[in-house]
C-alpha positions as CSV (number, residue, x, y, z in Angstrom):
1,M,6.4,5.8,-8.5
2,L,2.7,6.2,-7.6
3,L,0.7,4.2,-5.1
4,V,-3.1,4.8,-5.5
5,T,-6.3,3.0,-4.6
6,D,-9.4,2.6,-6.7
7,R,-11.5,4.5,-4.1
8,T,-11.0,6.7,-1.1
9,E,-13.6,5.0,1.2
10,Y,-14.1,1.4,2.0
11,V,-16.4,-0.7,4.2
12,H,-15.4,-4.0,6.0
13,G,-15.7,-6.8,3.4
14,D,-14.7,-4.6,0.4
15,T,-11.7,-5.4,-1.7
16,M,-9.3,-2.6,-2.3
17,E,-7.6,-2.3,-5.7
18,V,-4.0,-1.1,-5.2
19,H,-2.4,0.5,-8.3
20,F,1.4,0.7,-8.6
21,I,2.3,3.1,-11.4
22,N,5.9,3.6,-12.4
23,N,6.0,7.2,-13.7
24,S,9.8,7.5,-13.4
25,D,12.5,7.1,-16.0
26,E,14.0,4.0,-14.4
27,S,12.9,0.5,-13.3
28,V,11.5,0.3,-9.8
29,G,11.4,-2.7,-7.6
30,Y,9.1,-3.5,-4.7
31,G,8.5,-6.5,-2.6
32,A,5.2,-8.1,-1.7
33,C,6.3,-8.1,2.0
34,S,7.2,-4.4,2.0
35,R,3.7,-2.9,2.0
36,S,1.9,-2.0,5.2
37,L,-1.3,-0.3,6.3
38,E,-1.0,2.7,8.6
39,R,-3.7,4.4,10.7
40,R,-3.8,8.0,11.8
41,T,-4.0,8.1,15.5
42,G,-3.5,11.2,17.6
43,G,-2.0,13.1,14.6
44,E,0.6,10.4,13.9
45,W,0.7,7.5,11.4
46,R,1.1,4.1,13.1
47,P,1.4,0.6,11.5
48,V,-1.8,-1.3,11.9
49,F,-0.2,-4.8,12.2
50,E,3.0,-4.9,14.4
51,E,3.6,-8.5,13.7
52,P,5.1,-9.7,10.4
53,Q,2.3,-10.7,7.9
54,V,2.4,-13.8,5.8
55,C,3.5,-13.0,2.3
56,I,5.4,-14.2,-0.7
57,A,9.1,-13.1,-0.7
58,I,9.3,-11.9,-4.3
59,L,10.6,-8.7,-5.9
60,Y,8.3,-7.1,-8.5
61,V,10.0,-4.9,-11.1
62,L,8.1,-2.2,-13.0
63,K,9.8,-0.7,-16.0
64,P,9.3,3.0,-16.8
65,G,5.6,3.5,-17.7
66,E,4.4,0.1,-16.5
67,R,1.7,-0.4,-13.9
68,R,0.5,-3.3,-11.8
69,V,-2.8,-3.8,-9.9
70,E,-3.2,-5.9,-6.8
71,R,-6.3,-6.6,-4.7
72,Q,-6.3,-6.5,-1.0
73,P,-9.4,-7.3,1.2
74,V,-10.3,-4.8,3.9
75,D,-9.9,-6.6,7.2
76,A,-13.2,-6.7,9.1
77,T,-11.3,-6.2,12.4
78,L,-10.1,-2.8,11.5
79,P,-11.7,0.0,13.5
80,A,-13.3,2.8,11.5
81,G,-10.8,5.6,10.8
82,T,-8.3,7.3,8.5
83,Y,-5.7,5.1,6.8
84,R,-3.0,5.1,4.1
85,L,-0.8,2.4,2.5
86,R,3.0,2.6,2.8
87,Q,5.1,0.8,0.2
88,R,8.9,0.5,0.4
89,I,10.4,0.7,-3.1
90,M,13.9,0.4,-4.6
91,P,14.4,3.0,-7.3
92,G,16.6,1.5,-10.0
93,T,15.9,-1.8,-8.2
94,M,18.9,-1.0,-5.9
95,L,19.2,-0.2,-2.2
96,P,18.7,2.1,-0.4
97,E,15.0,1.8,-0.4
98,K,12.5,4.6,0.2
99,S,8.9,4.8,1.1
100,I,5.9,6.0,-0.9
101,F,2.4,6.5,0.4
102,S,-1.1,6.2,-1.0
103,P,-3.5,9.1,-0.7
104,V,-5.5,9.1,2.6
105,L,-8.4,6.7,2.7
106,T,-11.3,6.0,5.1
107,I,-12.4,2.7,6.4
108,R,-15.8,2.6,8.1
109,A,-18.0,-0.1,9.6
110,P,-20.9,-1.4,7.4
111,G,-24.4,0.1,8.0
C-alpha cells in the first residue's frame, strides 16, 4: 500500500491531495480516523495533534490495484517545517494493523 501526496511542498491555505494506492495482492482496509500528521522535531517524528480529531468512523477497503484520493486542507496554525503523513492500515482487512508513511513534505508560511 502506498500513501503519497500530490506535491512535496505546501503553504498555509493549500489543499493537499492524499493518494492511497493498493499495490498489493490483497484487499487493504484503513479508517478515516487512523491517519495522522507528524512533524520532524529534533530528529524525531512527533504527532502534530495529540488530541483526537473529529472524523467519521468508517473503514475504507481498497481491492488490489485500486486507489482513492482524499483532500486535506493545510492547517494555517502549523509552524513551517518538515512533515509526513502516517496511516494505519489493515492488510487483508484484518488485525494486526501496521503503519505506512508518506514521503517527507514541507509546510511553509505564505510569502
